LUMPA-485392 format. One record per residue: residue in one letter; x, y, z of N, C-alpha, C, CB in turn; residue number from 1. Coordinates in steps of 0.1 Angstrom, whole numbers, plus 2048, in hexadecimal, padded with zeros to 3 digits. Glycine has a CB too. Layout:
BEGIN
   code   n_u   n_v   n_w   ca_u   ca_v   ca_w   c_u   c_v   c_w   cb_u   cb_v   cb_w   pos
      A     X     Y     Z      X      Y      Z     X     Y     Z      X      Y      Z   NUM
...
END
This chain:
BEGIN
   code   n_u   n_v   n_w   ca_u   ca_v   ca_w   c_u   c_v   c_w   cb_u   cb_v   cb_w   pos
      M   804   7F5   803    805    7FE    801   80A   80C   802    800    7FD    800     1
      C   802   816   7FD    808    825    7F8   80C   82A   808    7FC    831    7EE     2
      A   816   832   80F    816    839    819   80F   842   81B    81D    83D    81A     3
      R   804   849   825    7FF    84E    81F   7FA   85A   82B    7F8    847    816     4
      P   7FD   86C   827    7FE    871    831   7F6   86D   841    7FD    87C    82D     5
      A   7FF   878   845    7F5    877    853   7EB   884   850    7FF    879    864     6
      T   7DB   87D   85C    7D4    885    858   7D8   891   867    7C4    87E    854     7
      P   7D1   89E   861    7D8    8AA    86C   7CB   8AA   877    7DC    8BF    864     8
      S   7CD   8B0   87F    7C2    8AD    88A   7B6   8B8   886    7C8    8B0    89C     9
      A   7AB   8B6   88B    7A3    8BB    886   79D   8C7   88F    79B    8B2    882    10
      T   7AA   8C8   8A0    7A9    8D2    8A3   7B4   8D7   8A8    7A0    8D3    8A7    11
      T   7BC   8D7   899    7CA    8E1    89A   7C3   8EA   890    7DC    8D9    895    12
      I   7CA   8F4   88B    7C5    900    87F   7D0   901   87C    7BD    90E    882    13
      M   7D6   8FB   86C    7E0    8FF    867   7DA   900   85A    7EB    8F8    869    14
      P   7E5   902   853    7E2    908    846   7E0   8F8   837    7F4    915    843    15
      M   7D6   8FC   833    7D5    8F1    829   7D6   8F5   819    7C8    8E9    82B    16
      A   7DC   8EE   815    7DA    8F3    803   7D0   8EF   7F9    7E7    8EF    7FB    17
      T   7C7   8F1   7F7    7C3    8F0    7EC   7C7   8F1   7DC    7BD    8F6    7EE    18
      V   7C3   8E8   7D9    7C6    8E6    7CC   7B8   8EB   7BD    7CA    8D3    7CD    19
      I   7B7   8F0   7B9    7B3    8EF    7A9   7B8   8EF   79F    7AD    8F5    7A6    20
      I   7B6   8E7   79C    7B8    8E1    78C   7AC   8E1   780    7BC    8D2    78E    21
      T   7B6   8EB   775    7A8    8EE    769   7B1   8E3   763    7A4    902    75F    22
      T   7AF   8E7   750    7B5    8E3    746   7C5   8E3   747    7B0    8EC    73D    23
      M   7C6   8F1   746    7D4    8F3    744   7DB   8FC   752    7D7    8FA    735    24
      I   7D2   902   760    7D3    907    765   7D6   902   771    7CD    90D    762    25
      I   7E1   905   77E    7E2    8FE    788   7E2   90C   791    7EE    8F3    788    26
      T   7D8   90C   799    7D3    919    7A3   7DA   910   7B2    7BC    91C    7A3    27
      I   7DE   918   7B8    7DF    918    7C5   7DE   923   7D3    7E7    913    7C4    28
      T   7D3   91E   7D9    7D4    929    7E4   7D3   923   7F1    7C9    934    7E2    29
      T   7D6   92C   7FA    7DD    924    80A   7CC   929   812    7F4    930    815    30
      T   7C8   924   81C    7BD    92A    822   7C0   921   830    7AD    928    819    31
      T   7B7   927   83D    7BF    91F    848   7B6   91C   84B    7C8    924    853    32
      T   7AF   90E   854    7A4    90B    853   7A7   900   85F    79F    908    844    33
      A   79A   8F9   86D    79A    8F2    877   799   8EB   872    795    8F2    87F    34
      T   792   8E6   865    78B    8D3    860   792   8D4   854    775    8CE    85B    35
      I   794   8CA   852    790    8C2    841   780   8BD   83E    79B    8B1    83F    36
      T   782   8C3   833    773    8BF    82B   775   8B4   820    76C    8CD    822    37
      A   774   8A5   81E    77A    89A    815   773   8A1   80D    779    889    817    38
      M   77B   8A0   802    76F    8A0    7F0   76A   890   7EF    77D    8A5    7DD    39
      A   762   891   7E9    759    889    7E9   75E   87D   7E0    74D    88E    7E6    40
      M   762   881   7D6    76A    87B    7D0   776   873   7D2    76B    882    7CB    41
      T   77B   878   7DD    788    873    7E5   782   86B   7F1    792    880    7EC    42
      T   778   867   7F1    772    85E    7FC   770   84D   7FA    764    865    800    43
      N   776   84C   801    775    83E    7FD   76F   836   807    782    839    7FA    44
      T   769   82A   80B    75B    821    80C   763   81F   81E    756    80F    7FE    45
      D   76F   821   81F    778    821    82C   775   830   834    78A    81F    829    46
      G   774   83C   830    76F    847    831   780   846   832    762    84E    83C    47
      D   78A   84B   829    797    848    829   797   856   81A    79C    835    826    48
      A   79B   864   823    795    86B    81A   7A4   86B   80F    78D    87B    820    49
      W   7B0   868   814    7BE    86F    80B   7C1   863   805    7CD    875    814    50
      R   7BA   854   804    7C0    84B    7FC   7C4   854   7ED    7B5    83E    7FB    51
      E   7B4   854   7E6    7B9    858    7DB   7BA   869   7D6    7B1    851    7D4    52
      A   7BA   86C   7E2    7C2    87E    7DF   7CE   87C   7D1    7CF    885    7F2    53
      P   7D8   875   7D5    7E4    876    7CC   7E1   873   7BB    7EE    86B    7D1    54
      L   7D4   871   7B9    7CC    86F    7AB   7CD   87D   7A4    7BC    86A    7AD    55
      L   7CA   887   7B2    7C9    895    7A8   7D4   89E   7A5    7C1    89F    7AE    56
      L   7E3   897   7AC    7ED    89B    7A5   7F3   88F   79A    7F6    8A0    7AF    57
      W   7EA   887   79C    7F3    878    78F   7EF   87C   782    7EE    864    790    58
      L   7E2   87D   782    7DD    886    777   7DB   895   773    7D5    884    777    59
      S   7E2   89D   77B    7E3    8AA    77A   7EB   8AC   76C    7EB    8AF    788    60
      P   7E8   8BA   768    7F2    8C0    75B   801   8C1   760    7EC    8D0    756    61
      A   801   8C2   76B    810    8C1    771   81B   8BA   778    811    8C6    775    62
      F   815   8AA   774    815    89E    77D   827   899   76D    7FE    891    780    63
      P   82F   896   772    837    89A    765   83D   88B   761    843    8A7    769    64
      V   832   88A   757    82C    87D    750   82F   880   741    81A    87A    753    65
      G   82F   88F   73C    832    896    731   824   897   726    840    88D    72A    66
      A   815   897   72B    809    894    726   809   89F   71F    7FE    892    72F    67
      F   812   8A9   723    80F    8B6    717   811   8B4   708    81A    8C3    71A    68
      A   81C   8AB   708    822    8A8    6FE   818   8A0   6F2    82D    8A1    704    69
      Y   811   89E   6F6    808    893    6ED   7FB   89A   6EA    803    884    6F6    70
      S   7F5   893   6DF    7EC    89C    6DB   7E0   892   6D6    7F3    8A7    6D1    71
      H   7E3   87F   6D4    7E3    877    6D6   7D9   877   6C7    7E2    874    6E5    72
      G   7DD   880   6BB    7DC    87D    6A7   7D3   88F   6AD    7CB    867    69B    73
      L   7CD   892   6B4    7CB    8A2    6B3   7CE   8AA   6A9    7D0    8A9    6BB    74
      E   7DB   8AC   6AA    7E3    8B4    6A2   7E2   8B3   695    7EF    8B1    6A4    75
      W   7DD   8A9   68D    7E2    8A8    682   7D3   8A8   680    7EC    89E    67E    76
      A   7CA   8A2   687    7B9    8A2    685   7B8   8B7   685    7AD    897    699    77
      Y   7BD   8BD   68B    7BF    8CE    68B   7C1   8CD   679    7D2    8D7    696    78
      E   7CE   8CC   67C    7D1    8D0    66A   7C9   8CC   65E    7DE    8C9    665    79
      A   7C0   8BF   65E    7BD    8BB    654   7B0   8C3   652    7BD    8AC    653    80
      G   7AA   8C8   660    79F    8CD    65F   790   8BF   663    7A1    8D2    64F    81
      D   795   8BD   665    78A    8AD    671   784   8B8   67F    79C    89A    67D    82
      V   78F   8BD   687    790    8C0    694   791   8D2   692    79E    8B7    69D    83
      T   785   8E1   690    789    8ED    68F   783   8F4   697    78A    8F1    685    84
      D   778   8F2   6A3    770    8F5    6AF   76B   8F1   6B3    76A    8FA    6B0    85
      A   763   8F5   6BB    75E    8F2    6CA   757   8E4   6C5    752    8FF    6D3    86
      A   74E   8E4   6BF    744    8D6    6B5   74A   8CC   6B3    73F    8D8    6A5    87
      S   757   8D0   6AA    75D    8C1    6A4   765   8BA   6AF    769    8C3    696    88
      L   76D   8C4   6BB    77C    8C4    6C6   769   8B9   6CE    788    8DC    6D1    89
      A   761   8C0   6D1    753    8B3    6D9   755   8A4   6D1    73C    8B9    6D4    90
      A   752   8A7   6C4    74B    89A    6BD   758   893   6BD    741    89D    6AD    91
      W   765   897   6B7    76F    88F    6BD   770   884   6C7    775    897    6C0    92
      L   76D   88C   6D5    775    88C    6DD   765   880   6E1    77C    89C    6E6    93
      A   75B   884   6E1    754    877    6E6   74E   86C   6DA    747    87C    6ED    94
      D   756   86A   6CF    756    85F    6C9   769   85A   6CE    752    863    6B7    95
      L   774   861   6D3    77C    85D    6D9   779   850   6E4    780    868    6DC    96
      A   76D   858   6EC    76A    852    6F9   763   844   6F8    762    85C    701    97
      R   759   845   6E8    752    837    6E4   75A   830   6E3    74C    835    6D9    98
      F   761   832   6D7    76A    826    6CF   778   827   6CD    765    826    6C1    99
      G   77C   832   6D2    787    836    6D0   799   82D   6D5    783    842    6D6   100
      A   79F   832   6DD    7AD    82B    6E6   7AD   830   6F5    7BE    830    6DF   101
      P   7AA   83A   6F5    7A1    83A    705   797   834   708    79C    846    709   102
      H   78F   831   700    783    822    707   78B   815   705    770    81F    6FA   103
      L   793   811   700    79D    805    702   7A5   807   70D    7A6    803    6F6   104
      D   7AB   811   714    7B3    817    71A   7AA   817   72D    7B7    826    711   105
      A   79B   819   72A    793    818    734   798   80A   73C    785    819    72F   106
      T   78E   803   733    78D    7F8    735   79E   7E8   73B    785    7F8    728   107
      L   7A5   7F0   733    7B7    7EB    733   7B8   7F3   743    7C6    7F3    723   108
      F   7B6   7FF   746    7B9    800    754   7AE   7FA   762    7BB    80D    754   109
      A   7A5   7F9   75C    79A    7EF    766   7A5   7E0   768    787    7E9    75B   110
      H   7A6   7DC   75D    7AC    7CA    75E   7B6   7CE   761    7AE    7BF    750   111
      A   7C3   7D8   768    7D1    7D5    76A   7CE   7DB   775    7DE    7D8    761   112
      F   7C2   7E5   77B    7C3    7E5    789   7BD   7D9   78E    7BD    7F0    78E   113
      R   7B1   7D3   78C    7B1    7C8    792   7BB   7BD   78E    7A6    7C4    791   114
      A   7C2   7B9   78B    7CC    7AF    78A   7DB   7B6   793    7CD    7AC    778   115
      A   7D9   7C6   794    7DD    7C7    7A2   7DC   7C4   7AD    7DD    7CD    7A4   116
      V   7D2   7C9   7AF    7C9    7C4    7B8   7C7   7BB   7C2    7C3    7C2    7B4   117
      A   7CA   7AE   7B8    7C9    7A1    7B8   7DB   79E   7B9    7BF    79B    7AA   118
      A   7E5   7A2   7B7    7EF    79D    7B9   7F3   797   7B0    7EE    799    7C1   119
      D   7EB   793   7A3    7ED    78A    79B   7F3   793   78F    7E2    781    799   120
      W   803   793   78D    80D    794    783   80F   793   777    812    78F    784   121
      P   80E   780   776    80D    781    766   804   78B   75F    808    775    761   122
      A   7F4   78D   76A    7ED    794    75D   7EA   7A1   75F    7E1    78F    759   123
      L   7F5   7A5   76E    7F8    7B3    769   800   7B4   75C    7FF    7BA    772   124
      D   80A   7AD   75B    810    7AD    74E   806   7A9   73F    81D    7A2    751   125
      A   801   7A1   73F    7F9    7A2    737   7F4   7AB   72C    7F3    7A0    73D   126
      V   7EC   7AE   73E    7DF    7BA    738   7EE   7C5   731    7D1    7C6    749   127
      N   7FB   7C9   736    800    7D4    731   80C   7D0   724    806    7DC    73F   128
      E   80A   7C1   722    80F    7BE    714   802   7BF   70A    817    7AF    713   129
      L   7F7   7BE   710    7ED    7C2    70A   7EA   7D0   700    7E7    7C2    714   130
      A   7E8   7DA   70B    7EA    7E5    70A   7F7   7EE   701    7EA    7E7    716   131
      V   802   7EA   700    80B    7EE    6FC   806   7EC   6EC    816    7E9    703   132
      A   804   7DD   6E9    803    7D4    6DF   7F4   7DA   6D3    802    7C4    6E6   133
      L   7ED   7E1   6DB    7E0    7EA    6DC   7E3   7FC   6D5    7DB    7EA    6EF   134
      A   7F2   7FB   6D7    7F1    80C    6D2   7F5   809   6C8    7FB    819    6D8   135
      G   7E8   810   6B9    7E7    80A    6AB   7F6   815   6A2    7D3    80D    6A5   136
      S   7F7   81D   6A8    805    823    69D   815   825   6A9    7FF    839    695   137
      A   820   828   6A5    829    82B    6AE   829   838   6B2    834    828    6AB   138
      E   823   83E   6B5    824    84B    6B9   815   847   6C5    822    858    6AB   139
      R   808   840   6C4    806    83E    6D1   811   833   6DC    7FA    839    6CF   140
      R   812   82C   6D2    81C    824    6DC   82A   82B   6E4    822    81A    6D2   141
      L   828   836   6DC    837    83E    6E4   82B   842   6EF    843    851    6D8   142
      E   81D   84D   6F0    81A    855    6F6   813   84D   701    813    85F    6F0   143
      T   80D   840   6FE    80E    835    70A   817   830   717    80F    82C    705   144
      T   821   82A   70E    832    826    714   839   834   719    83D    81F    706   145
      A   839   83C   716    843    849    71A   83B   84C   725    846    856    70F   146
      Q   830   851   725    82A    852    731   825   84B   738    824    859    731   147
      G   825   83F   73C    826    834    744   831   832   746    820    82A    73F   148
      A   83D   830   739    84A    838    746   84F   83C   74E    84C    83E    748   149
      A   848   84C   74E    848    858    758   83E   854   760    847    867    753   150
      F   834   84F   75E    82E    851    76D   833   849   777    821    84E    76E   151
      R   838   837   770    843    831    77B   84C   836   780    84A    82A    778   152
      V   84F   83E   77F    85D    845    783   859   84F   78D    865    84C    777   153
      A   84C   85A   787    849    864    792   844   85F   79D    841    86E    78E   154
      V   83C   854   7A0    835    84D    7A5   83C   844   7AE    82F    847    79C   155
      R   843   83A   7AA    84B    830    7B4   854   83C   7BE    858    824    7AA   156
      A   858   849   7BE    85F    853    7C5   85B   85B   7CE    863    85B    7BF   157
      A   84F   858   7D2    846    85F    7D8   838   852   7DD    841    86D    7CB   158
      W   836   849   7D1    828    845    7DB   827   831   7D8    815    84F    7D2   159
      D   838   82E   7D6    83A    81F    7D4   833   819   7D9    845    81A    7D7   160
      C   831   80C   7D4    828    803    7DA   82A   7F6   7D0    817    809    7DB   161
      E   826   7E6   7D4    82B    7DE    7D1   825   7D9   7C0    828    7D7    7DD   162
      A   81C   7DF   7BF    818    7E1    7AD   820   7E6   7A5    80C    7EC    7A8   163
      L   821   7F3   7A8    835    7FB    7A3   83C   7F6   7A2    83E    803    7A9   164
      A   841   7EC   7AB    84A    7E5    7AE   84E   7DE   7A7    84A    7E1    7B7   165
      R   842   7D4   7A1    845    7CA    79A   846   7CC   791    841    7C3    79A   166
      L   83D   7D2   78A    83B    7D9    779   84A   7E7   77A    823    7E4    777   167
      S   855   7EA   781    85F    7EC    782   86A   7E0   77F    85D    7F1    78D   168
      A   863   7D7   785    86B    7CB    782   877   7C3   773    861    7C3    785   169
      R   86C   7CB   768    86C    7CD    75D   875   7D6   755    863    7CE    75C   170
      D   879   7DC   75B    87D    7E8    756   887   7E4   744    888    7EF    765   171
      G   884   7EE   73D    887    7EB    730   87D   7E9   72B    890    7E2    72D   172
      E   86F   7DF   72D    863    7DA    725   85D   7EB   725    858    7CB    72E   173
      P   856   7ED   718    84F    7FA    71E   842   7F3   726    849    806    711   174
      L   83B   800   727    82F    7FE    737   822   809   72F    839    809    74D   175
      A   81B   807   72D    80F    80F    72B   808   81B   731    807    808    72B   176
      Y   807   821   733    804    82B    73D   7F9   829   747    801    837    737   177
      P   7F0   824   73B    7E0    81E    744   7E3   811   74B    7D1    81B    738   178
      V   7EC   80E   74B    7F4    7FB    755   7F8   807   762    80B    7EC    74A   179
      A   803   80F   75E    80D    812    769   7FF   822   776    822    81A    75D   180
      V   7F8   824   76E    7EC    830    778   7E4   822   77D    7DE    841    76C   181
      A   7E2   817   778    7DA    811    780   7E1   808   788    7CF    80C    77A   182
      A   7E8   802   785    7F3    7F9    790   7F6   808   79D    808    7F3    785   183
      A   7F5   811   797    7F9    818    7A6   7F0   81D   7AB    804    822    7A8   184
      A   7E4   81F   7A8    7D8    820    7AB   7D6   818   7B6    7CF    81D    7A2   185
      A   7D3   80D   7AF    7D3    7FB    7B7   7DD   7F8   7C3    7DA    7ED    7AA   186
      G   7E5   7FE   7C4    7F2    7FC    7CE   7ED   803   7D4    800    7FF    7CC   187
      C   7EC   811   7D8    7E7    81C    7DD   7D8   818   7E5    7E5    827    7D1   188
      G   7D3   811   7E1    7C4    80C    7EA   7BD   817   7E5    7C4    80C    7FE   189
      M   7BA   819   7D7    7AE    81E    7D0   7A4   81B   7CD    7AF    821    7C8   190
      A   798   81D   7CD    790    816    7C7   78E   81D   7B9    785    815    7CF   191
      L   78C   811   7B4    78B    80A    7A4   783   817   79B    77E    7F8    7A5   192
      A   775   819   7A2    76A    822    797   770   82C   79B    757    823    799   193
      H   774   837   7A3    77D    840    7A7   785   842   79F    782    83F    7B1   194
      A   794   838   7A0    7A2    83A    794   7A1   83E   789    7AA    830    790   195
      A   794   834   785    794    833    772   78A   83D   775    78E    822    766   196
      E   782   841   777    77A    84E    771   784   860   773    768    84F    77E   197
      A   78D   85D   77D    798    866    77C   7A3   867   773    79D    865    785   198
      F   7A5   857   76C    7AF    855    765   7A9   857   753    7B4    845    76A   199
      V   79C   854   752    791    858    749   796   865   744    782    85A    750   200
      V   78D   873   753    787    87C    751   799   884   74B    77D    880    760   201
      G   7A6   87F   755    7B1    883    751   7B7   884   748    7B7    881    755   202
      Q   7B0   87A   73E    7B8    875    72C   7B1   883   728    7B0    862    71F   203
      F   7A6   885   72A    7A0    88D    71B   7A0   899   723    78D    888    712   204
      A   7A5   897   731    7A8    8AE    732   7B8   8B0   72B    7AA    8B7    74B   205
      N   7BD   8A5   730    7C8    8A8    720   7C4   8A9   713    7D2    89D    71C   206
      L   7C0   8A7   710    7BB    8AC    702   7AF   8B4   6FA    7BB    8A5    6FE   207
      V   7AA   8BC   703    7AA    8C7    708   7B1   8CE   708    7A7    8C7    70E   208
      S   7BC   8CF   710    7C7    8D9    70E   7CA   8D5   706    7D1    8DB    716   209
      A   7CF   8CC   6FD    7D8    8CA    6F3   7D2   8D5   6E9    7D9    8BC    6EE   210
      A   7C2   8D5   6E5    7B7    8D9    6E0   7BA   8E7   6E1    7AC    8D4    6E6   211
      T   7BD   8EA   6F0    7C0    8FC    6EE   7CA   8FF   6EA    7C1    904    6F8   212
      R   7D7   900   6EC    7E3    8FF    6E5   7E2   8FC   6D6    7EA    8F4    6EC   213
      L   7DD   8F9   6D1    7DB    8F3    6C5   7CE   906   6BC    7D0    8DE    6C9   214
      G   7C7   90A   6C7    7BF    911    6C9   7B6   910   6BE    7C5    91C    6CB   215
      I   7B5   903   6C0    7A4    8FB    6B7   79B   906   6C3    7A0    8E1    6BA   216
      V   79B   905   6D1    78D    90E    6D9   79E   915   6E0    77C    902    6E9   217
      G   78F   91E   6E8    796    923    6F6   792   91C   6FE    793    931    6FB   218
      Q   798   921   70D    79A    91F    719   78A   918   71B    7A1    92D    720   219
      T   780   921   723    776    921    727   769   919   71B    776    92E    72B   220
      A   774   918   70A    764    910    707   76D   901   709    75A    913    6F2   221
      G   778   8FB   708    783    8ED    70F   77D   8EE   71B    796    8EF    710   222
      L   777   8F4   724    772    8EF    72F   765   8EA   72D    771    8FA    739   223
      K   757   8F4   725    74D    8F0    722   74C   8E0   720    74A    8F6    71A   224
      I   754   8DD   715    753    8D1    70D   758   8C4   713    758    8D3    701   225
      L   761   8CB   724    760    8BD    72A   757   8BC   732    76A    8B9    72F   226
      A   754   8C4   737    744    8C9    743   73B   8BE   739    73D    8E2    744   227
      G   73F   8BE   730    72F    8B8    724   736   8A9   725    72B    8C0    70C   228
      I   73E   8A6   722    740    89D    71E   745   890   730    74B    8A1    710   229
      L   744   896   73C    748    892    743   73A   885   745    74E    89E    74D   230
      P   735   888   748    727    876    74A   72D   873   73C    70C    878    74B   231
      E   732   871   737    72F    864    72B   745   862   72C    723    86C    713   232
      L   748   86A   735    755    85A    737   754   85E   747    76D    85D    72E   233
      S   74C   85F   74C    748    857    75B   740   84C   758    73F    860    764   234
      E   738   84B   74E    734    83E    749   739   83B   73E    727    83B    748   235
      L   747   83A   73A    751    834    735   756   829   73A    75A    83B    734   236
      A   758   831   748    760    82C    752   75C   821   758    763    834    75C   237
      R   74C   821   75C    74B    817    762   747   808   75B    742    81C    76B   238
      E   743   80C   74E    740    806    745   74F   7F9   741    73C    812    73B   239
      A   757   801   744    766    7FB    73D   76D   7F1   74D    774    80E    737   240
      A   763   7F7   754    764    7E9    760   763   7DB   75E    75B    7E8    769   241
      K   751   7DD   757    74B    7D0    752   755   7CA   745    73B    7D4    74D   242
      T   75D   7D3   73F    75D    7CD    731   768   7C4   734    760    7D7    724   243
      S   768   7B6   72B    773    7AB    72D   780   7AF   724    76C    79B    728   244
      L   787   7A6   725    796    7AF    715   78D   7A5   70F    7AF    7AD    713   245
      D   787   79B   712    780    798    700   779   7A1   6F8    775    78D    6FF   246
      D   776   7A8   6FD    769    7B2    6F9   770   7C1   6F4    75D    7B6    70A   247
      L   77E   7C2   6F4    784    7D1    6F4   784   7D2   6E1    798    7D1    6FE   248
      G   77C   7DD   6DF    77F    7DF    6D2   784   7EE   6D0    773    7DB    6C9   249
      A   785   7F8   6C5    784    802    6C6   784   804   6B5    78F    808    6CF   250
      C   77D   80C   6B0    777    810    6A4   777   822   6A4    768    809    6A5   251
      A   785   827   6A2    784    837    69F   790   836   698    783    843    6AB   252
      L   789   832   687    797    838    67E   79E   843   678    798    835    677   253
      R   795   84D   67A    79C    859    677   7A1   85E   681    796    863    670   254
      S   7A1   857   68E    7A6    85D    69B   7B4   851   698    79A    85C    6AE   255
      D   7B7   846   693    7C2    842    690   7C5   847   685    7C4    836    691   256
      I   7C3   846   680    7D0    84E    671   7CF   85F   676    7C7    84D    658   257
      A   7C7   862   67D    7D1    86D    67F   7DE   86C   685    7CC    875    685   258
      A   7DF   865   690    7EC    860    699   7F9   85E   68F    7E9    850    6A2   259
      M   7F2   853   682    7FC    84D    67C   801   85A   672    7F6    840    675   260
      R   7F7   861   66C    7FF    872    664   805   879   66F    7F3    87F    65C   261
      H   804   87C   677    80B    882    682   816   87B   683    804    884    68E   262
      E   81C   86F   680    827    86C    682   82E   873   676    82A    85E    685   263
      T   82B   87B   66B    832    881    65F   82F   88F   65A    82E    879    654   264
      Q   825   896   665    820    89D    666   832   8AA   666    814    899    671   265
      Y   831   8B3   65C    83D    8BF    65C   83F   8C2   668    83A    8CC    656   266
      S   82E   8CD   66D    834    8D9    674   82B   8CF   685    82E    8EE    66C   267
      R   82F   8D2   68D    82A    8CE    698   831   8D2   6A6    82A    8C3    696   268
      L   823   8D2   6B0    82C    8D0    6BE   82A   8CB   6C7    82F    8D7    6C2   269
      F   823   8BC   6C2    824    8B2    6CE   825   8A6   6C3    816    8B2    6DB   270
      R   825   89E   6CF    830    892    6CB   828   886   6C9    83C    88E    6D7   271
      S   81D   886   6C9    80E    882    6C1   805   883   6B9    807    881    6C5   272
END
């Protein structure tokens, strides 16, 4: 299990940092309070409000995995004229949630999580191998394995757990990002439902961040798009937990083409 910060006494007045995370901006304000109110999304059934708090850090734009460097083919889709405004971006993201690689990643996350909870290391390795194999292009493979490797290094430095240590025993082998995050979440005793939903939302927040930097939409429009698809992303996380590996499949052909065409795109900001 991950080490847990000591819970401050409710009778002791002390400063508490409240972190508010948007798609691209992290604002930190300091207040003084005598009690701590746990956010509903971080509360486990045993009342341990700290256990899932690391998700706010792991999936933030500031966490050192280099997520800002990947657009998942969106940069080529913008140049090709497929995604040019808020409406086309919202439609593109909705298709990815239903039929694209993020749909696969959510299911792989759930299976990796369960394997880590059961300490079934061969099963965890098998899910990882499948996740890497399902990357449909060189840049998609780079996107998932580079972030997976960086995530493992960063989390092991501060939240080490047996699941990540087992994955680290295979140094030199590619590690898919959803498998790395799932193993860490399971090893830290988080709830699958909360961890999977946070992972899915984090993926799409990063895509909207990329769209903002490309100039497809502004920050306000991007936040509106995220707010609009949150119910669908929550449903994706719930359905992924019930999907078997035999039922895995994706059919977002234009997104896959975008990922491949981006490899030879002449002028670009992103690595994918």
